[in-house]
N, CA and C atoms of all chains as a GROMACS GRO file, in nm:
protein
  582
    1MET      N    1   6.427   0.094   3.796
    1MET     CA    2   6.485  -0.027   3.871
    1MET      C    3   6.450  -0.007   4.032
    2ILE      N    4   6.445  -0.117   4.064
    2ILE     CA    5   6.363  -0.141   4.222
    2ILE      C    6   6.485  -0.205   4.276
    3LEU      N    7   6.522  -0.171   4.413
    3LEU     CA    8   6.575  -0.298   4.489
    3LEU      C    9   6.492  -0.335   4.616
    4GLU      N   10   6.466  -0.459   4.628
    4GLU     CA   11   6.405  -0.547   4.711
    4GLU      C   12   6.533  -0.553   4.831
    5ALA      N   13   6.495  -0.519   4.977
    5ALA     CA   14   6.579  -0.561   5.054
    5ALA      C   15   6.503  -0.630   5.160
    6ALA      N   16   6.563  -0.740   5.203
    6ALA     CA   17   6.493  -0.830   5.299
    6ALA      C   18   6.599  -0.868   5.418
    7GLN      N   19   6.542  -0.822   5.544
    7GLN     CA   20   6.630  -0.872   5.649
    7GLN      C   21   6.576  -1.006   5.695
    8LEU      N   22   6.674  -1.111   5.691
    8LEU     CA   23   6.642  -1.252   5.726
    8LEU      C   24   6.682  -1.299   5.841
    9ASN      N   25   6.621  -1.343   5.920
    9ASN     CA   26   6.635  -1.406   6.067
    9ASN      C   27   6.632  -1.560   6.045
   10VAL      N   28   6.759  -1.652   6.038
   10VAL     CA   29   6.744  -1.780   6.029
   10VAL      C   30   6.767  -1.830   6.163
   11GLN      N   31   6.698  -1.917   6.214
   11GLN     CA   32   6.676  -1.981   6.342
   11GLN      C   33   6.824  -2.072   6.390
   12SER      N   34   6.858  -2.010   6.509
   12SER     CA   35   6.982  -2.070   6.542
   12SER      C   36   7.034  -2.199   6.496
   13GLY      N   37   7.136  -2.230   6.471
   13GLY     CA   38   7.189  -2.372   6.413
   13GLY      C   39   7.137  -2.424   6.304
   14GLN      N   40   7.092  -2.355   6.221
   14GLN     CA   41   7.028  -2.380   6.106
   14GLN      C   42   7.081  -2.289   5.974
   15GLU      N   43   7.207  -2.229   6.004
   15GLU     CA   44   7.272  -2.139   5.906
   15GLU      C   45   7.322  -2.208   5.784
   16LYS      N   46   7.382  -2.293   5.804
   16LYS     CA   47   7.441  -2.377   5.691
   16LYS      C   48   7.356  -2.448   5.613
   17GLN      N   49   7.234  -2.498   5.664
   17GLN     CA   50   7.126  -2.562   5.572
   17GLN      C   51   7.097  -2.451   5.495
   18PHE      N   52   7.052  -2.354   5.561
   18PHE     CA   53   6.978  -2.243   5.487
   18PHE      C   54   7.058  -2.188   5.402
   19GLU      N   55   7.202  -2.189   5.427
   19GLU     CA   56   7.279  -2.126   5.281
   19GLU      C   57   7.302  -2.203   5.185
   20ALA      N   58   7.265  -2.341   5.196
   20ALA     CA   59   7.302  -2.451   5.099
   20ALA      C   60   7.135  -2.440   5.039
   21ALA      N   61   7.014  -2.431   5.098
   21ALA     CA   62   6.899  -2.428   5.053
   21ALA      C   63   6.897  -2.287   4.951
   22PHE      N   64   6.945  -2.206   5.012
   22PHE     CA   65   6.939  -2.054   4.938
   22PHE      C   66   7.008  -2.040   4.782
   23GLN      N   67   7.128  -2.130   4.788
   23GLN     CA   68   7.180  -2.168   4.644
   23GLN      C   69   7.098  -2.209   4.562
   24GLU      N   70   7.034  -2.325   4.644
   24GLU     CA   71   6.922  -2.394   4.518
   24GLU      C   72   6.819  -2.307   4.477
   25ALA      N   73   6.745  -2.236   4.597
   25ALA     CA   74   6.645  -2.122   4.542
   25ALA      C   75   6.679  -2.013   4.470
   26SER      N   76   6.812  -1.984   4.471
   26SER     CA   77   6.872  -1.878   4.360
   26SER      C   78   6.830  -1.898   4.240
   27LYS      N   79   6.847  -2.025   4.210
   27LYS     CA   80   6.800  -2.057   4.044
   27LYS      C   81   6.658  -2.052   4.031
   28ILE      N   82   6.570  -2.016   4.128
   28ILE     CA   83   6.434  -1.984   4.115
   28ILE      C   84   6.395  -1.856   4.085
   29ILE      N   85   6.445  -1.780   4.167
   29ILE     CA   86   6.460  -1.637   4.147
   29ILE      C   87   6.506  -1.569   4.031
   30ALA      N   88   6.635  -1.627   3.997
   30ALA     CA   89   6.689  -1.589   3.866
   30ALA      C   90   6.610  -1.614   3.745
   31ARG      N   91   6.538  -1.712   3.751
   31ARG     CA   92   6.470  -1.706   3.610
   31ARG      C   93   6.312  -1.622   3.593
   32THR      N   94   6.292  -1.554   3.679
   32THR     CA   95   6.187  -1.484   3.690
   32THR      C   96   6.171  -1.340   3.580
   33PRO      N   97   6.062  -1.337   3.524
   33PRO     CA   98   6.091  -1.228   3.434
   33PRO      C   99   6.108  -1.089   3.516
   34GLY      N  100   6.196  -0.991   3.457
   34GLY     CA  101   6.206  -0.874   3.537
   34GLY      C  102   6.334  -0.868   3.644
   35TYR      N  103   6.364  -0.999   3.683
   35TYR     CA  104   6.487  -1.035   3.783
   35TYR      C  105   6.600  -0.960   3.705
   36ILE      N  106   6.692  -0.896   3.790
   36ILE     CA  107   6.816  -0.828   3.727
   36ILE      C  108   6.936  -0.916   3.806
   37MET      N  109   6.946  -0.886   3.924
   37MET     CA  110   7.032  -0.962   4.029
   37MET      C  111   7.009  -0.963   4.160
   38HIS      N  112   7.084  -1.040   4.225
   38HIS     CA  113   7.072  -1.059   4.380
   38HIS      C  114   7.201  -1.072   4.453
   39GLN      N  115   7.196  -1.052   4.579
   39GLN     CA  116   7.323  -1.084   4.645
   39GLN      C  117   7.255  -1.116   4.785
   40LEU      N  118   7.318  -1.228   4.853
   40LEU     CA  119   7.300  -1.260   4.977
   40LEU      C  120   7.427  -1.238   5.072
   41HIS      N  121   7.388  -1.144   5.199
   41HIS     CA  122   7.489  -1.108   5.282
   41HIS      C  123   7.465  -1.155   5.421
   42ARG      N  124   7.581  -1.216   5.489
   42ARG     CA  125   7.559  -1.254   5.640
   42ARG      C  126   7.624  -1.149   5.730
   43CYS      N  127   7.553  -1.133   5.837
   43CYS     CA  128   7.564  -0.988   5.918
   43CYS      C  129   7.695  -1.038   6.007
   44LEU      N  130   7.783  -0.948   6.027
   44LEU     CA  131   7.912  -0.992   6.135
   44LEU      C  132   7.847  -0.975   6.270
   45GLU      N  133   7.758  -0.888   6.293
   45GLU     CA  134   7.737  -0.845   6.436
   45GLU      C  135   7.620  -0.941   6.505
   46VAL      N  136   7.532  -0.998   6.406
   46VAL     CA  137   7.415  -1.056   6.465
   46VAL      C  138   7.411  -1.193   6.401
   47PRO      N  139   7.425  -1.308   6.482
   47PRO     CA  140   7.454  -1.455   6.431
   47PRO      C  141   7.304  -1.461   6.374
   48GLY      N  142   7.285  -1.535   6.246
   48GLY     CA  143   7.174  -1.590   6.188
   48GLY      C  144   7.107  -1.480   6.108
   49LYS      N  145   7.163  -1.354   6.098
   49LYS     CA  146   7.105  -1.250   6.029
   49LYS      C  147   7.145  -1.231   5.873
   50TYR      N  148   7.068  -1.222   5.803
   50TYR     CA  149   7.112  -1.213   5.661
   50TYR      C  150   7.033  -1.081   5.598
   51LEU      N  151   7.123  -1.045   5.499
   51LEU     CA  152   7.047  -0.932   5.416
   51LEU      C  153   7.043  -0.977   5.251
   52LEU      N  154   6.912  -0.980   5.231
   52LEU     CA  155   6.908  -1.035   5.091
   52LEU      C  156   6.862  -0.874   5.010
   53LEU      N  157   6.961  -0.868   4.892
   53LEU     CA  158   6.942  -0.776   4.815
   53LEU      C  159   6.892  -0.828   4.660
   54VAL      N  160   6.794  -0.781   4.608
   54VAL     CA  161   6.742  -0.822   4.478
   54VAL      C  162   6.700  -0.674   4.396
   55GLN      N  163   6.767  -0.682   4.289
   55GLN     CA  164   6.732  -0.564   4.195
   55GLN      C  165   6.641  -0.625   4.093
   56TRP      N  166   6.534  -0.567   4.095
   56TRP     CA  167   6.414  -0.606   3.972
   56TRP      C  168   6.378  -0.484   3.876
   57ARG      N  169   6.336  -0.520   3.774
   57ARG     CA  170   6.327  -0.419   3.679
   57ARG      C  171   6.206  -0.309   3.723
   58ASP      N  172   6.121  -0.343   3.794
   58ASP     CA  173   6.008  -0.266   3.856
   58ASP      C  174   5.956  -0.342   3.953
   59LEU      N  175   5.864  -0.263   4.048
   59LEU     CA  176   5.816  -0.328   4.162
   59LEU      C  177   5.712  -0.462   4.134
   60GLU      N  178   5.641  -0.421   4.032
   60GLU     CA  179   5.562  -0.548   3.978
   60GLU      C  180   5.628  -0.696   3.955
   61SER      N  181   5.728  -0.682   3.906
   61SER     CA  182   5.815  -0.775   3.862
   61SER      C  183   5.849  -0.875   4.024
   62HIS      N  184   5.838  -0.818   4.124
   62HIS     CA  185   5.838  -0.902   4.241
   62HIS      C  186   5.719  -0.918   4.298
   63THR      N  187   5.652  -0.787   4.332
   63THR     CA  188   5.518  -0.828   4.401
   63THR      C  189   5.419  -0.906   4.343
   64VAL      N  190   5.418  -0.887   4.196
   64VAL     CA  191   5.295  -0.978   4.119
   64VAL      C  192   5.381  -1.096   4.038
   65GLY      N  193   5.473  -1.051   3.942
   65GLY     CA  194   5.554  -1.157   3.880
   65GLY      C  195   5.596  -1.279   3.959
   66PHE      N  196   5.684  -1.230   4.062
   66PHE     CA  197   5.757  -1.332   4.122
   66PHE      C  198   5.620  -1.404   4.251
   67ARG      N  199   5.589  -1.317   4.319
   67ARG     CA  200   5.499  -1.377   4.444
   67ARG      C  201   5.385  -1.439   4.394
   68GLN      N  202   5.312  -1.431   4.261
   68GLN     CA  203   5.212  -1.490   4.223
   68GLN      C  204   5.252  -1.596   4.132
   69SER      N  205   5.359  -1.618   4.112
   69SER     CA  206   5.393  -1.716   4.031
   69SER      C  207   5.427  -1.871   4.082
   70GLU      N  208   5.386  -1.983   4.028
   70GLU     CA  209   5.403  -2.113   4.066
   70GLU      C  210   5.532  -2.141   4.129
   71GLN      N  211   5.631  -2.085   4.075
   71GLN     CA  212   5.785  -2.107   4.141
   71GLN      C  213   5.801  -2.048   4.272
   72TYR      N  214   5.728  -1.951   4.294
   72TYR     CA  215   5.724  -1.905   4.429
   72TYR      C  216   5.677  -1.993   4.565
   73GLN      N  217   5.602  -2.082   4.513
   73GLN     CA  218   5.559  -2.197   4.606
   73GLN      C  219   5.696  -2.279   4.644
   74GLU      N  220   5.781  -2.294   4.508
   74GLU     CA  221   5.895  -2.378   4.555
   74GLU      C  222   6.007  -2.302   4.633
   75TRP      N  223   6.021  -2.158   4.603
   75TRP     CA  224   6.091  -2.084   4.694
   75TRP      C  225   6.053  -2.082   4.823
   76LYS      N  226   5.946  -2.074   4.864
   76LYS     CA  227   5.860  -2.071   4.980
   76LYS      C  228   5.905  -2.217   5.074
   77ARG      N  229   5.874  -2.296   4.989
   77ARG     CA  230   5.894  -2.437   5.040
   77ARG      C  231   6.046  -2.479   5.087
   78LEU      N  232   6.154  -2.408   5.011
   78LEU     CA  233   6.290  -2.433   5.044
   78LEU      C  234   6.323  -2.347   5.157
   79LEU      N  235   6.271  -2.206   5.166
   79LEU     CA  236   6.361  -2.119   5.258
   79LEU      C  237   6.254  -2.058   5.375
   80HIS      N  238   6.140  -2.085   5.354
   80HIS     CA  239   6.035  -2.005   5.458
   80HIS      C  240   6.055  -2.065   5.606
   81HIS      N  241   6.067  -2.189   5.619
   81HIS     CA  242   6.083  -2.260   5.753
   81HIS      C  243   6.192  -2.224   5.821
   82PHE      N  244   6.288  -2.170   5.760
   82PHE     CA  245   6.415  -2.134   5.831
   82PHE      C  246   6.396  -1.993   5.932
   83TYR      N  247   6.315  -1.912   5.882
   83TYR     CA  248   6.315  -1.780   5.936
   83TYR      C  249   6.228  -1.787   6.066
   84HIS      N  250   6.275  -1.708   6.177
   84HIS     CA  251   6.204  -1.669   6.273
   84HIS      C  252   6.266  -1.535   6.332
   85PRO      N  253   6.194  -1.422   6.340
   85PRO     CA  254   6.063  -1.391   6.285
   85PRO      C  255   6.049  -1.404   6.165
   86PHE      N  256   5.935  -1.370   6.087
   86PHE     CA  257   5.936  -1.379   5.951
   86PHE      C  258   5.986  -1.247   5.884
   87PRO      N  259   6.064  -1.235   5.784
   87PRO     CA  260   6.116  -1.120   5.718
   87PRO      C  261   6.048  -0.985   5.710
   88VAL      N  262   6.122  -0.890   5.717
   88VAL     CA  263   6.068  -0.766   5.677
   88VAL      C  264   6.132  -0.744   5.555
   89VAL      N  265   6.027  -0.733   5.420
   89VAL     CA  266   6.074  -0.697   5.302
   89VAL      C  267   6.016  -0.569   5.263
   90GLU      N  268   6.130  -0.474   5.216
   90GLU     CA  269   6.074  -0.355   5.188
   90GLU      C  270   6.139  -0.325   5.032
   91HIS      N  271   6.088  -0.215   4.937
   91HIS     CA  272   6.138  -0.186   4.825
   91HIS      C  273   6.198  -0.053   4.824
   92PHE      N  274   6.307  -0.016   4.753
   92PHE     CA  275   6.375   0.101   4.751
   92PHE      C  276   6.389   0.157   4.594
   93GLU      N  277   6.393   0.274   4.585
   93GLU     CA  278   6.452   0.342   4.459
   93GLU      C  279   6.583   0.395   4.488
   94ALA      N  280   6.693   0.407   4.413
   94ALA     CA  281   6.815   0.474   4.417
   94ALA      C  282   6.786   0.600   4.385
   95ILE      N  283   6.849   0.682   4.497
   95ILE     CA  284   6.867   0.829   4.454
   95ILE      C  285   7.007   0.863   4.440
   96HIS      N  286   7.098   0.801   4.489
   96HIS     CA  287   7.224   0.824   4.471
   96HIS      C  288   7.318   0.711   4.466
   97PRO      N  289   7.406   0.700   4.355
   97PRO     CA  290   7.425   0.793   4.265
   97PRO      C  291   7.303   0.793   4.156
   98MET      N  292   8.587  -0.783   5.122
   98MET     CA  293   8.510  -0.679   5.106
   98MET      C  294   8.376  -0.678   5.218
   99ILE      N  295   8.360  -0.554   5.267
   99ILE     CA  296   8.237  -0.576   5.374
   99ILE      C  297   8.137  -0.484   5.328
  100LEU      N  298   8.001  -0.501   5.347
  100LEU     CA  299   7.908  -0.413   5.295
  100LEU      C  300   7.835  -0.354   5.416
  101GLU      N  301   7.837  -0.235   5.463
  101GLU     CA  302   7.773  -0.151   5.558
  101GLU      C  303   7.658  -0.124   5.518
  102ALA      N  304   7.535  -0.162   5.595
  102ALA     CA  305   7.398  -0.142   5.574
  102ALA      C  306   7.348  -0.041   5.681
  103ALA      N  307   7.282   0.070   5.647
  103ALA     CA  308   7.243   0.164   5.754
  103ALA      C  309   7.111   0.178   5.722
  104GLN      N  310   7.009   0.166   5.800
  104GLN     CA  311   6.864   0.191   5.799
  104GLN      C  312   6.869   0.330   5.846
  105LEU      N  313   6.843   0.438   5.772
  105LEU     CA  314   6.816   0.585   5.795
  105LEU      C  315   6.666   0.622   5.814
  106ASN      N  316   6.618   0.687   5.936
  106ASN     CA  317   6.485   0.736   5.912
  106ASN      C  318   6.500   0.882   5.952
  107VAL      N  319   6.465   0.970   5.842
  107VAL     CA  320   6.472   1.088   5.839
  107VAL      C  321   6.344   1.152   5.881
  108GLN      N  322   6.350   1.247   5.972
  108GLN     CA  323   6.231   1.319   6.026
  108GLN      C  324   6.148   1.389   5.930
  109SER      N  325   6.000   1.363   5.935
  109SER     CA  326   5.921   1.406   5.860
  109SER      C  327   5.922   1.535   5.789
  110GLY      N  328   5.920   1.579   5.684
  110GLY     CA  329   5.944   1.707   5.616
  110GLY      C  330   6.073   1.736   5.595
  111GLN      N  331   6.168   1.688   5.657
  111GLN     CA  332   6.302   1.712   5.608
  111GLN      C  333   6.376   1.599   5.494
  112GLU      N  334   6.298   1.557   5.422
  112GLU     CA  335   6.356   1.467   5.294
  112GLU      C  336   6.445   1.526   5.214
  113LYS      N  337   6.389   1.616   5.175
  113LYS     CA  338   6.438   1.702   5.061
  113LYS      C  339   6.586   1.759   5.116
  114GLN      N  340   6.584   1.843   5.235
  114GLN     CA  341   6.716   1.882   5.280
  114GLN      C  342   6.834   1.789   5.327
  115PHE      N  343   6.732   1.672   5.364
  115PHE     CA  344   6.853   1.556   5.369
  115PHE      C  345   6.910   1.526   5.269
  116GLU      N  346   6.854   1.496   5.153
  116GLU     CA  347   6.896   1.420   5.047
  116GLU      C  348   6.998   1.518   4.987
  117ALA      N  349   6.965   1.651   4.997
  117ALA     CA  350   7.084   1.774   4.939
  117ALA      C  351   7.200   1.742   5.023
  118ALA      N  352   7.186   1.750   5.168
  118ALA     CA  353   7.301   1.720   5.236
  118ALA      C  354   7.364   1.622   5.226
  119PHE      N  355   7.296   1.497   5.182
  119PHE     CA  356   7.353   1.370   5.175
  119PHE      C  357   7.451   1.379   5.050
  120GLN      N  358   7.424   1.491   4.938
  120GLN     CA  359   7.500   1.491   4.808
  120GLN      C  360   7.617   1.544   4.860
  121GLU      N  361   7.647   1.630   4.966
  121GLU     CA  362   7.742   1.714   5.007
  121GLU      C  363   7.832   1.612   5.091
  122ALA      N  364   7.763   1.526   5.181
  122ALA     CA  365   7.846   1.454   5.245
  122ALA      C  366   7.892   1.312   5.172
  123SER      N  367   7.826   1.278   5.048
  123SER     CA  368   7.900   1.190   4.990
  123SER      C  369   8.060   1.211   4.966
  124LYS      N  370   8.076   1.335   4.934
  124LYS     CA  371   8.224   1.352   4.885
  124LYS      C  372   8.330   1.318   5.026
  125ILE      N  373   8.265   1.345   5.152
  125ILE     CA  374   8.347   1.317   5.249
  125ILE      C  375   8.370   1.152   5.259
  126ILE      N  376   8.260   1.091   5.264
  126ILE     CA  377   8.283   0.965   5.280
  126ILE      C  378   8.385   0.903   5.152
  127ALA      N  379   8.359   0.953   5.021
  127ALA     CA  380   8.411   0.906   4.905
  127ALA      C  381   8.557   0.916   4.934
  128ARG      N  382   8.608   0.996   4.991
  128ARG     CA  383   8.762   1.021   4.986
  128ARG      C  384   8.831   0.940   5.102
  129THR      N  385   8.753   0.829   5.189
  129THR     CA  386   8.816   0.795   5.298
  129THR      C  387   8.888   0.660   5.248
  130PRO      N  388   9.004   0.638   5.292
  130PRO     CA  389   9.070   0.517   5.253
  130PRO      C  390   9.012   0.388   5.297
  131GLY      N  391   8.998   0.285   5.196
  131GLY     CA  392   8.917   0.177   5.208
  131GLY      C  393   8.798   0.181   5.159
  132TYR      N  394   8.717   0.291   5.138
  132TYR     CA  395   8.604   0.327   5.049
  132TYR      C  396   8.614   0.274   4.935
  133ILE      N  397   8.485   0.198   4.890
  133ILE     CA  398   8.496   0.149   4.744
  133ILE      C  399   8.380   0.216   4.675
  134MET      N  400   8.244   0.198   4.720
  134MET     CA  401   8.142   0.273   4.655
  134MET      C  402   8.021   0.268   4.762
  135HIS      N  403   7.938   0.365   4.731
  135HIS     CA  404   7.795   0.367   4.823
  135HIS      C  405   7.696   0.387   4.750
  136GLN      N  406   7.574   0.348   4.786
  136GLN     CA  407   7.458   0.394   4.717
  136GLN      C  408   7.338   0.435   4.833
  137LEU      N  409   7.259   0.541   4.808
  137LEU     CA  410   7.140   0.578   4.897
  137LEU      C  411   7.013   0.546   4.811
  138HIS      N  412   6.939   0.476   4.897
  138HIS     CA  413   6.778   0.439   4.848
  138HIS      C  414   6.703   0.483   4.930
  139ARG      N  415   6.588   0.543   4.877
  139ARG     CA  416   6.448   0.569   4.910
  139ARG      C  417   6.349   0.466   4.936
  140CYS      N  418   6.300   0.453   5.045
  140CYS     CA  419   6.186   0.329   5.072
  140CYS      C  420   6.074   0.361   4.994
  141LEU      N  421   6.006   0.281   4.939
  141LEU     CA  422   5.866   0.308   4.861
  141LEU      C  423   5.776   0.277   4.971
  142GLU      N  424   5.756   0.186   5.063
  142GLU     CA  425   5.673   0.198   5.165
  142GLU      C  426   5.665   0.280   5.292
  143VAL      N  427   5.789   0.311   5.317
  143VAL     CA  428   5.782   0.384   5.457
  143VAL      C  429   5.833   0.546   5.449
  144PRO      N  430   5.758   0.662   5.457
  144PRO     CA  431   5.818   0.788   5.398
  144PRO      C  432   5.918   0.805   5.511
  145GLY      N  433   6.031   0.893   5.457
  145GLY     CA  434   6.147   0.912   5.540
  145GLY      C  435   6.254   0.819   5.582
  146LYS      N  436   6.227   0.706   5.525
  146LYS     CA  437   6.306   0.578   5.527
  146LYS      C  438   6.408   0.556   5.439
  147TYR      N  439   6.549   0.556   5.443
  147TYR     CA  440   6.627   0.525   5.329
  147TYR      C  441   6.703   0.413   5.387
  148LEU      N  442   6.802   0.373   5.285
  148LEU     CA  443   6.878   0.238   5.317
  148LEU      C  444   7.027   0.294   5.248
  149LEU      N  445   7.124   0.309   5.346
  149LEU     CA  446   7.260   0.350   5.284
  149LEU      C  447   7.324   0.223   5.289
  150LEU      N  448   7.394   0.191   5.151
  150LEU     CA  449   7.466   0.075   5.139
  150LEU      C  450   7.608   0.157   5.108
  151VAL      N  451   7.713   0.062   5.192
  151VAL     CA  452   7.858   0.143   5.140
  151VAL      C  453   7.932   0.017   5.163
  152GLN      N  454   8.008   0.001   5.038
  152GLN     CA  455   8.125  -0.106   5.030
  152GLN      C  456   8.255  -0.061   5.074
  153TRP      N  457   8.311  -0.125   5.160
  153TRP     CA  458   8.443  -0.117   5.226
  153TRP      C  459   8.542  -0.216   5.191
  154ARG      N  460   8.675  -0.206   5.207
  154ARG     CA  461   8.780  -0.281   5.166
  154ARG      C  462   8.760  -0.383   5.269
  155ASP      N  463   8.755  -0.323   5.420
  155ASP     CA  464   8.766  -0.420   5.508
  155ASP      C  465   8.669  -0.338   5.623
  156LEU      N  466   8.643  -0.436   5.758
  156LEU     CA  467   8.551  -0.364   5.856
  156LEU      C  468   8.616  -0.265   5.915
  157GLU      N  469   8.751  -0.236   5.913
  157GLU     CA  470   8.818  -0.128   6.031
  157GLU      C  471   8.830  -0.014   5.918
  158SER      N  472   8.816  -0.011   5.794
  158SER     CA  473   8.830   0.104   5.716
  158SER      C  474   8.695   0.197   5.760
  159HIS      N  475   8.581   0.129   5.801
  159HIS     CA  476   8.477   0.193   5.834
  159HIS      C  477   8.471   0.249   5.976
  160THR      N  478   8.497   0.142   6.073
  160THR     CA  479   8.472   0.149   6.194
  160THR      C  480   8.608   0.227   6.293
  161VAL      N  481   8.713   0.206   6.209
  161VAL     CA  482   8.838   0.274   6.261
  161VAL      C  483   8.859   0.444   6.166
  162GLY      N  484   8.880   0.368   6.065
  162GLY     CA  485   8.935   0.477   5.928
  162GLY      C  486   8.841   0.593   5.928
  163PHE      N  487   8.716   0.527   5.909
  163PHE     CA  488   8.633   0.673   5.896
  163PHE      C  489   8.577   0.737   6.015
  164ARG      N  490   8.541   0.622   6.118
  164ARG     CA  491   8.474   0.692   6.240
  164ARG      C  492   8.547   0.776   6.330
  165GLN      N  493   8.682   0.750   6.304
  165GLN     CA  494   8.781   0.803   6.403
  165GLN      C  495   8.847   0.913   6.339
  166SER      N  496   8.805   0.940   6.203
  166SER     CA  497   8.866   1.065   6.135
  166SER      C  498   8.821   1.202   6.164
  167GLU      N  499   8.886   1.281   6.153
  167GLU     CA  500   8.828   1.432   6.154
  167GLU      C  501   8.717   1.439   6.045
  168GLN      N  502   8.712   1.397   5.933
  168GLN     CA  503   8.620   1.429   5.830
  168GLN      C  504   8.487   1.364   5.885
  169TYR      N  505   8.482   1.269   5.983
  169TYR     CA  506   8.356   1.215   6.039
  169TYR      C  507   8.276   1.314   6.109
  170GLN      N  508   8.360   1.404   6.168
  170GLN     CA  509   8.292   1.500   6.239
  170GLN      C  510   8.213   1.593   6.144
  171GLU      N  511   8.259   1.624   6.022
  171GLU     CA  512   8.188   1.684   5.939
  171GLU      C  513   8.049   1.617   5.871
  172TRP      N  514   8.063   1.490   5.860
  172TRP     CA  515   7.956   1.411   5.833
  172TRP      C  516   7.863   1.398   5.931
  173LYS      N  517   7.867   1.380   6.057
  173LYS     CA  518   7.797   1.385   6.164
  173LYS      C  519   7.725   1.537   6.135
  174ARG      N  520   7.785   1.635   6.124
  174ARG     CA  521   7.744   1.760   6.124
  174ARG      C  522   7.640   1.800   6.020
  175LEU      N  523   7.663   1.755   5.904
  175LEU     CA  524   7.574   1.746   5.793
  175LEU      C  525   7.444   1.649   5.820
  176LEU      N  526   7.448   1.546   5.865
  176LEU     CA  527   7.345   1.441   5.873
  176LEU      C  528   7.311   1.401   6.005
  177HIS      N  529   7.350   1.402   6.104
  177HIS     CA  530   7.308   1.323   6.198
  177HIS      C  531   7.178   1.379   6.283
  178HIS      N  532   7.158   1.523   6.238
  178HIS     CA  533   7.051   1.602   6.297
  178HIS      C  534   6.920   1.567   6.247
  179PHE      N  535   6.897   1.478   6.115
  179PHE     CA  536   6.794   1.462   6.029
  179PHE      C  537   6.726   1.336   6.087
  180TYR      N  538   6.829   1.244   6.178
  180TYR     CA  539   6.770   1.097   6.183
  180TYR      C  540   6.696   1.115   6.332
  181HIS      N  541   6.606   1.023   6.330
  181HIS     CA  542   6.498   1.009   6.448
  181HIS      C  543   6.411   0.859   6.409
  182PRO      N  544   6.442   0.761   6.479
  182PRO     CA  545   6.552   0.750   6.575
  182PRO      C  546   6.680   0.722   6.520
  183PHE      N  547   6.783   0.728   6.602
  183PHE     CA  548   6.922   0.710   6.530
  183PHE      C  549   6.938   0.582   6.444
  184PRO      N  550   7.019   0.580   6.334
  184PRO     CA  551   7.020   0.450   6.264
  184PRO      C  552   7.073   0.342   6.327
  185VAL      N  553   7.027   0.230   6.263
  185VAL     CA  554   7.111   0.094   6.310
  185VAL      C  555   7.205   0.081   6.191
  186VAL      N  556   7.308   0.047   6.234
  186VAL     CA  557   7.449   0.042   6.112
  186VAL      C  558   7.469  -0.116   6.140
  187GLU      N  559   7.471  -0.182   6.040
  187GLU     CA  560   7.524  -0.323   6.067
  187GLU      C  561   7.628  -0.357   5.948
  188HIS      N  562   7.707  -0.484   5.960
  188HIS     CA  563   7.828  -0.498   5.855
  188HIS      C  564   7.788  -0.680   5.815
  189PHE      N  565   7.806  -0.652   5.678
  189PHE     CA  566   7.777  -0.815   5.608
  189PHE      C  567   7.908  -0.863   5.543
  190GLU      N  568   7.914  -0.957   5.512
  190GLU     CA  569   8.003  -1.022   5.421
  190GLU      C  570   7.914  -1.097   5.319
  191ALA      N  571   7.957  -1.083   5.202
  191ALA     CA  572   7.860  -1.147   5.062
  191ALA      C  573   7.890  -1.307   5.084
  192ILE      N  574   7.786  -1.387   5.079
  192ILE     CA  575   7.819  -1.515   5.076
  192ILE      C  576   7.764  -1.578   4.935
  193HIS      N  577   7.688  -1.497   4.857
  193HIS     CA  578   7.628  -1.524   4.749
  193HIS      C  579   7.589  -1.381   4.634
  194PRO      N  580   7.638  -1.364   4.541
  194PRO     CA  581   7.755  -1.489   4.475
  194PRO      C  582   7.870  -1.474   4.506
   0.00000   0.00000   0.00000
């Protein structure tokens, strides 16, 4: 199992619209093969900063299965215009527990 | 419930020692009042990079209860010398789901 962690920086004043769009976009990612679960968290210290955590069965489910899918175009259309700068996305494997 | 997210950068060549020390340090954080659970993840793209996620009952359980405790001195002694640069630690509240 792989954890995708993305630091999202939403442009000032667009937080509510982003959160609404994310609700819609959630349905897209959730029906991707290899998707397990996701969480969106809002930062307490930095306005407009969010942490997206997605658990995937394996790395390729995200990097190939999702990102090269047709529905990824819809995900991009819903969300990418909110971000500045563009997100840093990394993948992790759990070592504890 | 609050999520603490810390990006840890462990100095090159010290990853195995860090992971062993973290196992030991886990016992310290786990007995702090307000602690719920934690996970340590190793980055696939960046050598020496880790993501520590800790769930706390509330912000003060971490910022006051843990950081001002005696056992935090032991946590620091076990772990802080591995990090360079020093970690960025932020707190988040879940908005989805």
